[in-house]
Each structure stands twice: as structure tokens, then as C-alpha cells.
DOKEFI-603957 format. One record per residue (C-alpha): residue number from 1; x, y, z. Coordinates in Angstrom, 2 decimals, padded with zeros to 5 digits. Example, Ala and Ser with C-alpha at 12.3 -4.5 7.8 and 13.67 -1.06 7.14 Angstrom:
% residues 2
<r mise="1" c1="012.30" c2="-004.50" c3="007.80"/>
<r mise="2" c1="013.67" c2="-001.06" c3="007.14"/>
This chain:
% residues 237
<r mise="1" c1="-012.54" c2="012.05" c3="012.59"/>
<r mise="2" c1="-010.18" c2="012.97" c3="010.00"/>
<r mise="3" c1="-006.79" c2="012.31" c3="011.47"/>
<r mise="4" c1="-008.18" c2="008.66" c3="012.41"/>
<r mise="5" c1="-009.62" c2="008.38" c3="009.03"/>
<r mise="6" c1="-006.14" c2="009.65" c3="007.60"/>
<r mise="7" c1="-003.66" c2="007.41" c3="009.33"/>
<r mise="8" c1="-006.25" c2="004.32" c3="009.11"/>
<r mise="9" c1="-004.06" c2="003.20" c3="006.18"/>
<r mise="10" c1="-000.71" c2="003.65" c3="008.18"/>
<r mise="11" c1="001.02" c2="000.32" c3="009.09"/>
<r mise="12" c1="002.96" c2="001.15" c3="012.35"/>
<r mise="13" c1="005.87" c2="-001.10" c3="013.62"/>
<r mise="14" c1="007.23" c2="-000.49" c3="016.97"/>
<r mise="15" c1="009.11" c2="-003.69" c3="017.09"/>
<r mise="16" c1="011.76" c2="-003.43" c3="019.76"/>
<r mise="17" c1="010.62" c2="000.10" c3="021.04"/>
<r mise="18" c1="010.14" c2="000.35" c3="025.40"/>
<r mise="19" c1="007.25" c2="002.42" c3="025.38"/>
<r mise="20" c1="005.92" c2="003.47" c3="028.82"/>
<r mise="21" c1="002.16" c2="004.52" c3="029.26"/>
<r mise="22" c1="001.26" c2="006.87" c3="032.02"/>
<r mise="23" c1="-002.73" c2="006.09" c3="033.77"/>
<r mise="24" c1="-002.02" c2="002.74" c3="031.92"/>
<r mise="25" c1="-004.75" c2="001.56" c3="034.36"/>
<r mise="26" c1="-007.48" c2="003.88" c3="032.73"/>
<r mise="27" c1="-010.03" c2="003.69" c3="029.70"/>
<r mise="28" c1="-007.79" c2="005.62" c3="027.35"/>
<r mise="29" c1="-004.64" c2="004.15" c3="028.95"/>
<r mise="30" c1="-005.81" c2="000.49" c3="028.43"/>
<r mise="31" c1="-006.80" c2="000.84" c3="024.55"/>
<r mise="32" c1="-003.50" c2="002.56" c3="024.22"/>
<r mise="33" c1="-001.56" c2="-000.08" c3="026.14"/>
<r mise="34" c1="-003.31" c2="-002.63" c3="023.52"/>
<r mise="35" c1="-002.76" c2="-000.72" c3="020.97"/>
<r mise="36" c1="000.73" c2="-000.64" c3="021.44"/>
<r mise="37" c1="001.35" c2="-004.01" c3="022.35"/>
<r mise="38" c1="-000.47" c2="-004.88" c3="018.75"/>
<r mise="39" c1="002.07" c2="-003.05" c3="017.45"/>
<r mise="40" c1="005.18" c2="-004.60" c3="018.25"/>
<r mise="41" c1="006.30" c2="-002.64" c3="021.31"/>
<r mise="42" c1="007.29" c2="-003.77" c3="024.69"/>
<r mise="43" c1="004.72" c2="-001.69" c3="027.04"/>
<r mise="44" c1="005.22" c2="-000.30" c3="030.57"/>
<r mise="45" c1="002.28" c2="000.70" c3="032.42"/>
<r mise="46" c1="002.42" c2="003.48" c3="034.84"/>
<r mise="47" c1="-000.36" c2="004.01" c3="036.96"/>
<r mise="48" c1="-000.60" c2="005.34" c3="040.90"/>
<r mise="49" c1="-002.82" c2="002.69" c3="042.11"/>
<r mise="50" c1="-002.12" c2="-000.91" c3="041.37"/>
<r mise="51" c1="-004.28" c2="-003.58" c3="039.13"/>
<r mise="52" c1="-003.99" c2="-006.06" c3="036.35"/>
<r mise="53" c1="-002.61" c2="-004.30" c3="033.08"/>
<r mise="54" c1="-003.47" c2="-004.94" c3="029.63"/>
<r mise="55" c1="-002.83" c2="-008.77" c3="028.04"/>
<r mise="56" c1="001.20" c2="-008.19" c3="026.78"/>
<r mise="57" c1="001.63" c2="-005.40" c3="029.00"/>
<r mise="58" c1="005.16" c2="-006.13" c3="030.45"/>
<r mise="59" c1="004.55" c2="-004.86" c3="033.87"/>
<r mise="60" c1="002.65" c2="-002.10" c3="035.32"/>
<r mise="61" c1="004.58" c2="000.12" c3="037.93"/>
<r mise="62" c1="002.64" c2="001.53" c3="041.00"/>
<r mise="63" c1="004.62" c2="005.33" c3="040.84"/>
<r mise="64" c1="003.33" c2="008.37" c3="042.36"/>
<r mise="65" c1="004.06" c2="011.14" c3="039.68"/>
<r mise="66" c1="003.22" c2="014.12" c3="041.87"/>
<r mise="67" c1="006.51" c2="013.31" c3="043.58"/>
<r mise="68" c1="009.38" c2="014.25" c3="041.63"/>
<r mise="69" c1="012.04" c2="012.34" c3="042.66"/>
<r mise="70" c1="009.85" c2="008.94" c3="042.98"/>
<r mise="71" c1="008.87" c2="009.57" c3="039.63"/>
<r mise="72" c1="012.95" c2="009.66" c3="038.52"/>
<r mise="73" c1="013.28" c2="006.34" c3="040.98"/>
<r mise="74" c1="010.61" c2="004.54" c3="039.33"/>
<r mise="75" c1="012.02" c2="005.42" c3="035.46"/>
<r mise="76" c1="014.95" c2="004.53" c3="036.05"/>
<r mise="77" c1="014.50" c2="001.05" c3="037.74"/>
<r mise="78" c1="011.93" c2="000.56" c3="034.49"/>
<r mise="79" c1="015.18" c2="001.73" c3="031.78"/>
<r mise="80" c1="017.19" c2="-000.31" c3="034.00"/>
<r mise="81" c1="014.83" c2="-003.68" c3="033.17"/>
<r mise="82" c1="014.36" c2="-003.24" c3="029.96"/>
<r mise="83" c1="018.04" c2="-000.74" c3="028.72"/>
<r mise="84" c1="016.41" c2="002.22" c3="027.63"/>
<r mise="85" c1="012.61" c2="003.85" c3="027.37"/>
<r mise="86" c1="012.13" c2="004.79" c3="023.95"/>
<r mise="87" c1="008.76" c2="006.63" c3="024.33"/>
<r mise="88" c1="006.69" c2="007.85" c3="026.67"/>
<r mise="89" c1="002.59" c2="008.24" c3="026.47"/>
<r mise="90" c1="001.30" c2="010.89" c3="029.24"/>
<r mise="91" c1="-002.43" c2="010.12" c3="030.19"/>
<r mise="92" c1="-002.35" c2="010.02" c3="033.59"/>
<r mise="93" c1="-004.66" c2="013.37" c3="034.92"/>
<r mise="94" c1="-007.62" c2="014.15" c3="036.08"/>
<r mise="95" c1="-011.01" c2="016.23" c3="035.46"/>
<r mise="96" c1="-013.01" c2="018.52" c3="037.50"/>
<r mise="97" c1="-016.77" c2="020.37" c3="035.94"/>
<r mise="98" c1="-017.71" c2="023.46" c3="038.27"/>
<r mise="99" c1="-018.27" c2="026.83" c3="037.97"/>
<r mise="100" c1="-015.85" c2="029.29" c3="039.77"/>
<r mise="101" c1="-019.18" c2="030.93" c3="042.21"/>
<r mise="102" c1="-019.91" c2="027.12" c3="043.06"/>
<r mise="103" c1="-016.67" c2="025.80" c3="043.22"/>
<r mise="104" c1="-013.17" c2="025.58" c3="045.33"/>
<r mise="105" c1="-010.48" c2="027.58" c3="044.16"/>
<r mise="106" c1="-008.43" c2="024.80" c3="045.21"/>
<r mise="107" c1="-009.83" c2="022.88" c3="042.18"/>
<r mise="108" c1="-007.50" c2="024.81" c3="040.04"/>
<r mise="109" c1="-004.03" c2="023.39" c3="042.37"/>
<r mise="110" c1="-005.83" c2="020.02" c3="041.83"/>
<r mise="111" c1="-006.08" c2="020.38" c3="038.13"/>
<r mise="112" c1="-002.43" c2="021.53" c3="037.72"/>
<r mise="113" c1="-001.11" c2="018.96" c3="040.01"/>
<r mise="114" c1="-003.15" c2="015.70" c3="038.10"/>
<r mise="115" c1="-002.46" c2="017.40" c3="034.42"/>
<r mise="116" c1="000.77" c2="019.14" c3="034.25"/>
<r mise="117" c1="003.11" c2="018.21" c3="037.45"/>
<r mise="118" c1="002.24" c2="014.57" c3="036.27"/>
<r mise="119" c1="002.80" c2="015.13" c3="032.99"/>
<r mise="120" c1="006.48" c2="017.20" c3="033.42"/>
<r mise="121" c1="007.43" c2="014.75" c3="036.29"/>
<r mise="122" c1="007.28" c2="011.84" c3="034.11"/>
<r mise="123" c1="008.95" c2="013.69" c3="030.72"/>
<r mise="124" c1="012.01" c2="014.83" c3="033.12"/>
<r mise="125" c1="012.27" c2="010.67" c3="034.56"/>
<r mise="126" c1="012.47" c2="009.92" c3="031.08"/>
<r mise="127" c1="014.66" c2="012.35" c3="029.19"/>
<r mise="128" c1="018.41" c2="010.73" c3="030.57"/>
<r mise="129" c1="016.73" c2="007.30" c3="029.27"/>
<r mise="130" c1="016.05" c2="007.74" c3="025.67"/>
<r mise="131" c1="018.46" c2="005.99" c3="023.37"/>
<r mise="132" c1="021.21" c2="008.72" c3="021.64"/>
<r mise="133" c1="019.19" c2="008.13" c3="018.30"/>
<r mise="134" c1="015.84" c2="010.02" c3="019.74"/>
<r mise="135" c1="012.47" c2="009.50" c3="021.21"/>
<r mise="136" c1="008.94" c2="010.08" c3="021.40"/>
<r mise="137" c1="006.79" c2="011.87" c3="023.58"/>
<r mise="138" c1="002.94" c2="012.31" c3="023.56"/>
<r mise="139" c1="001.13" c2="013.98" c3="025.70"/>
<r mise="140" c1="-002.70" c2="014.24" c3="026.27"/>
<r mise="141" c1="-004.07" c2="018.33" c3="026.24"/>
<r mise="142" c1="-007.89" c2="018.66" c3="025.37"/>
<r mise="143" c1="-009.78" c2="020.25" c3="022.69"/>
<r mise="144" c1="-010.97" c2="022.95" c3="025.58"/>
<r mise="145" c1="-007.50" c2="024.11" c3="026.13"/>
<r mise="146" c1="-008.25" c2="025.96" c3="022.92"/>
<r mise="147" c1="-011.92" c2="027.21" c3="024.27"/>
<r mise="148" c1="-013.22" c2="026.89" c3="027.69"/>
<r mise="149" c1="-016.62" c2="025.81" c3="028.38"/>
<r mise="150" c1="-018.68" c2="027.07" c3="031.24"/>
<r mise="151" c1="-017.61" c2="024.87" c3="034.09"/>
<r mise="152" c1="-014.07" c2="023.70" c3="032.32"/>
<r mise="153" c1="-011.50" c2="026.57" c3="033.58"/>
<r mise="154" c1="-009.59" c2="025.01" c3="035.63"/>
<r mise="155" c1="-009.64" c2="021.74" c3="033.58"/>
<r mise="156" c1="-008.89" c2="023.61" c3="030.47"/>
<r mise="157" c1="-006.42" c2="025.71" c3="032.06"/>
<r mise="158" c1="-004.29" c2="022.86" c3="033.31"/>
<r mise="159" c1="-004.64" c2="021.28" c3="029.64"/>
<r mise="160" c1="-003.56" c2="024.62" c3="027.90"/>
<r mise="161" c1="-000.43" c2="024.02" c3="030.28"/>
<r mise="162" c1="000.28" c2="020.71" c3="028.92"/>
<r mise="163" c1="000.03" c2="022.31" c3="025.36"/>
<r mise="164" c1="003.07" c2="024.80" c3="026.43"/>
<r mise="165" c1="004.95" c2="022.29" c3="028.16"/>
<r mise="166" c1="004.52" c2="019.97" c3="024.65"/>
<r mise="167" c1="005.35" c2="023.07" c3="022.66"/>
<r mise="168" c1="008.39" c2="023.99" c3="024.93"/>
<r mise="169" c1="009.73" c2="020.63" c3="025.46"/>
<r mise="170" c1="009.77" c2="020.26" c3="021.65"/>
<r mise="171" c1="011.85" c2="023.45" c3="020.96"/>
<r mise="172" c1="014.30" c2="021.92" c3="023.67"/>
<r mise="173" c1="014.91" c2="018.38" c3="022.77"/>
<r mise="174" c1="014.60" c2="018.80" c3="018.87"/>
<r mise="175" c1="018.58" c2="018.69" c3="018.35"/>
<r mise="176" c1="018.44" c2="015.32" c3="019.96"/>
<r mise="177" c1="015.74" c2="014.28" c3="017.48"/>
<r mise="178" c1="013.02" c2="013.39" c3="020.56"/>
<r mise="179" c1="009.58" c2="014.12" c3="019.37"/>
<r mise="180" c1="007.13" c2="016.27" c3="021.53"/>
<r mise="181" c1="003.41" c2="015.99" c3="020.64"/>
<r mise="182" c1="000.31" c2="016.37" c3="021.82"/>
<r mise="183" c1="-003.36" c2="015.25" c3="021.17"/>
<r mise="184" c1="-006.82" c2="017.50" c3="021.76"/>
<r mise="185" c1="-009.19" c2="015.27" c3="022.14"/>
<r mise="186" c1="-013.21" c2="016.73" c3="023.18"/>
<r mise="187" c1="-015.41" c2="013.90" c3="024.80"/>
<r mise="188" c1="-013.38" c2="010.78" c3="025.08"/>
<r mise="189" c1="-016.45" c2="007.43" c3="024.96"/>
<r mise="190" c1="-015.81" c2="006.38" c3="028.33"/>
<r mise="191" c1="-018.64" c2="004.68" c3="030.71"/>
<r mise="192" c1="-018.51" c2="007.83" c3="033.42"/>
<r mise="193" c1="-018.74" c2="010.12" c3="030.70"/>
<r mise="194" c1="-021.57" c2="008.47" c3="029.16"/>
<r mise="195" c1="-023.22" c2="008.13" c3="033.19"/>
<r mise="196" c1="-022.83" c2="011.92" c3="033.40"/>
<r mise="197" c1="-023.70" c2="012.79" c3="030.17"/>
<r mise="198" c1="-026.57" c2="009.96" c3="029.51"/>
<r mise="199" c1="-028.97" c2="011.91" c3="026.81"/>
<r mise="200" c1="-025.49" c2="012.84" c3="024.81"/>
<r mise="201" c1="-025.21" c2="011.43" c3="021.32"/>
<r mise="202" c1="-022.00" c2="009.00" c3="022.41"/>
<r mise="203" c1="-021.46" c2="008.37" c3="018.48"/>
<r mise="204" c1="-020.03" c2="011.60" c3="018.07"/>
<r mise="205" c1="-017.57" c2="011.74" c3="020.56"/>
<r mise="206" c1="-013.85" c2="010.30" c3="020.14"/>
<r mise="207" c1="-013.57" c2="006.31" c3="021.04"/>
<r mise="208" c1="-010.90" c2="005.65" c3="022.93"/>
<r mise="209" c1="-009.73" c2="003.24" c3="020.20"/>
<r mise="210" c1="-009.40" c2="006.04" c3="017.54"/>
<r mise="211" c1="-007.31" c2="008.07" c3="019.73"/>
<r mise="212" c1="-004.59" c2="005.47" c3="020.50"/>
<r mise="213" c1="-004.40" c2="005.09" c3="016.80"/>
<r mise="214" c1="-003.41" c2="008.61" c3="016.51"/>
<r mise="215" c1="-001.17" c2="008.65" c3="019.42"/>
<r mise="216" c1="000.32" c2="005.57" c3="018.01"/>
<r mise="217" c1="001.45" c2="007.39" c3="014.80"/>
<r mise="218" c1="002.79" c2="010.31" c3="016.78"/>
<r mise="219" c1="005.34" c2="007.26" c3="017.98"/>
<r mise="220" c1="005.80" c2="005.61" c3="014.66"/>
<r mise="221" c1="009.36" c2="006.28" c3="012.72"/>
<r mise="222" c1="006.52" c2="008.14" c3="010.31"/>
<r mise="223" c1="005.87" c2="011.17" c3="012.90"/>
<r mise="224" c1="010.04" c2="012.06" c3="012.79"/>
<r mise="225" c1="009.07" c2="015.05" c3="011.12"/>
<r mise="226" c1="006.21" c2="016.61" c3="013.21"/>
<r mise="227" c1="007.38" c2="017.94" c3="016.38"/>
<r mise="228" c1="005.62" c2="020.62" c3="018.71"/>
<r mise="229" c1="001.95" c2="019.56" c3="017.51"/>
<r mise="230" c1="-001.19" c2="019.87" c3="019.30"/>
<r mise="231" c1="-003.35" c2="017.69" c3="016.89"/>
<r mise="232" c1="-007.21" c2="017.77" c3="017.26"/>
<r mise="233" c1="-009.12" c2="015.00" c3="017.69"/>
<r mise="234" c1="-012.58" c2="015.54" c3="018.16"/>
<r mise="235" c1="-014.83" c2="013.54" c3="016.01"/>
<r mise="236" c1="-017.67" c2="015.39" c3="015.32"/>
<r mise="237" c1="-018.13" c2="017.24" c3="018.39"/>
């Protein structure tokens, strides 16, 4: 939790900023939405299903992020409605735990699609709509991308792909004052994770709110010197 404690005293003002959050109806997406709204941002959610977003979210669009053309069209509609897109937080993704011996090789393709392709499509669709002054991209990698545990091969490989996307895009966009960073959480404290690991010490996990606060800093003006960073947010795991 070092990064979270370091940033607790940082006041972030996102007034007049348009922030798009993918996976907005999930646990982390909701925490990020409410955190960005509280900081003054105009928050626009994106998800693959329809649903009621967090209070204060301007709209939640149903967009198939696996489809490049549909993603570009959907993000163009968002930019037209709000005049621009200042930041994108790519939370949409998926997870699987299975060993190579007993699992399906198709899981490797599925994890790539859900974690890397969705982030790449969303980033590409956002680029034409950043203002000339710059922008922010924050992706969600994973601590497991550095060293995978048993059963985490397909997931960790895809999150490593997100990390490499982050680094490459940061180099591509640095001259335009568009920063690209990623957070690398360990286990996030969600209801599904508690159900899957009922005997774990939940207090050691990263809360969605704490992770959202770190992301919020990366959206702020104060984070301007930081790009291409892969920031571990691992709690006490």
C-alpha cells in the first residue's frame, strides 16, 4: 500500500476533464467512476453490457471493445457529445485460472482478446479525440505479469502484453504530452475473489478504492512527468 499512502495527501482536481472508463460496471470500474466523479471529472462509462452506472456518471455506453470499428464509432460518439476525451482508464478485461495440463489452449487466445485487444482498441479509438494539450492513458496490468504463479500462465501472459502496450504507447505519444502508465495490482478485494479464496486474509488485498486513488493520481496534472511506468499496487500480498 506504499503508493496509496504516499498519495493520500495529494488533492486531485479533474474539473473540466472528460474521463472514459471501460469496464465501468465492474467492481473496480465502479470504484474508479465514483472516485473520478468526486474529483470533478465528467465520467463516461463503457461496458459490454447495459446497466446502471455509479451516481454522477454522465452516461454508460455499451460498446464491444473486441471490435475495432465499433469501438472507434462508439468513442467518436462520446467525443462528439462531450467535445473531447482527456483520459482513458482501461479496466475492461477477464481472468482465468487453469493449468496448461488440464486447461484449454483457447484460454490463451481468450485472455489476449479480453485484456490486450480491448485495451489496444480503446487506446486507438481515443487517440484522435485527445486535446492538443495532451492527455492520460491508464491501463490495468497485474503483479503476476512479472512472475506468474501456477495456473496463471494465460492471464499473466496477457497482462504482460498490457504492460508492453503501455511501454510502447508511452514512447509513441510522449512528444504529444499524452502519458501512458499502468498499475499492477495483486489480488483486488472483490466479492468473486472472496468467494474463490474464502480462507485468504482479505485485509492483505488491495481495495478497489485504494487502487482507484492511485489511478486518479495518474490522471492528474501532478503526474505529467510520469509515463511508461508500471506501478505495483500489491497491498501486503
